[in-house]
C-alpha positions as CSV (number, residue, x, y, z in Angstrom):
1,M,91.7,90.1,98.9
2,L,90.7,93.9,98.7
3,R,93.5,94.9,101.1
4,L,96.2,92.5,98.8
5,M,94.9,94.5,95.7
6,D,95.2,97.7,97.1
7,E,98.6,96.9,99.0
8,G,99.5,95.6,94.7
9,K,98.0,99.0,93.5
10,S,100.2,100.8,95.9
11,L,103.4,98.8,94.8
12,R,103.0,99.9,91.0
13,E,102.4,103.5,92.1
14,A,105.5,103.7,94.1
15,F,107.5,101.6,91.2
16,G,106.2,103.9,88.9
17,R,107.2,106.8,91.0
18,L,110.7,105.1,91.2
19,L,111.1,104.4,88.0
20,R,110.5,107.9,86.5
21,E,112.9,109.5,88.9
22,L,115.7,106.9,88.5
23,R,115.1,107.5,84.2
24,E,115.1,111.4,84.7
25,A,117.9,111.2,87.1
26,R,119.9,109.7,84.0
27,G,118.6,111.9,81.6
28,L,116.6,109.4,79.5
29,S,113.6,109.8,77.7
30,Q,111.3,106.6,77.9
31,S,111.9,105.6,74.4
32,E,115.2,105.7,75.1
33,L,114.9,104.0,78.1
34,A,112.8,101.4,76.7
35,L,115.4,101.0,73.8
36,E,118.2,100.5,76.0
37,S,116.4,97.9,78.1
38,D,114.9,96.1,75.0
39,L,111.1,97.4,76.2
40,D,108.5,98.6,74.5
41,Q,108.0,102.0,75.0
42,T,104.1,101.9,76.1
43,F,105.4,99.4,78.5
44,V,107.7,101.9,80.2
45,S,104.7,104.4,80.1
46,L,102.7,101.7,81.7
47,L,104.8,101.3,84.4
48,E,105.6,104.9,85.3
49,R,101.7,105.5,85.3
50,G,101.4,102.5,87.9
51,R,99.4,100.4,84.9
52,R,101.9,97.6,84.9
53,Q,104.0,95.8,87.2
54,P,107.3,94.4,85.6
55,S,108.2,90.9,86.0
56,L,111.5,89.9,87.3
57,L,112.9,90.1,83.9
58,S,111.7,93.6,83.2
59,L,113.3,94.5,86.4
60,F,116.6,93.5,85.7
61,A,116.4,94.8,82.3
62,L,115.5,98.3,83.6
63,C,118.0,98.3,86.3
64,E,120.8,97.3,83.8
65,A,119.5,100.3,81.4
66,L,119.5,102.7,84.6
67,D,123.0,101.5,85.9
68,I,121.5,100.2,89.5
69,E,121.5,97.2,91.0
70,P,117.6,95.5,91.5
71,Y,118.2,95.3,95.1
72,V,118.6,98.7,95.2
73,V,115.2,99.7,93.7
74,V,113.5,96.7,95.8
75,R,115.0,98.7,99.0
76,R,114.0,101.8,98.1
77,L,110.3,100.8,97.1
78,Q,110.3,98.9,100.7
79,L,111.1,102.2,102.4
80,A,108.8,104.2,100.0
81,L,106.0,101.6,101.2
82,T,107.2,101.9,104.9
83,P,105.3,104.0,107.3
84,A,107.9,106.4,108.8
85,A,107.0,105.0,112.3
86,K,108.0,101.9,111.6
87,R,111.2,102.7,110.0
88,G,112.0,104.2,113.3
């Protein structure tokens, strides 16, 4: 069970880093992203800090606001969490 909790934390942190990277690449502030995705700015901040994880609805709203397909975000997270040796 501890391993699953550790993996969940890693996933939340990786998602937070990716979300911040995507937001900054679009030149948006957290407040602007929150407004565009109809989410609370505090929630966006918590996501970026790895303190919360998005629901599917939130993920899709964020992706729409960032003009990126959800599967691209999931794939980038998968790659970020896969050790380089396993990727080949």
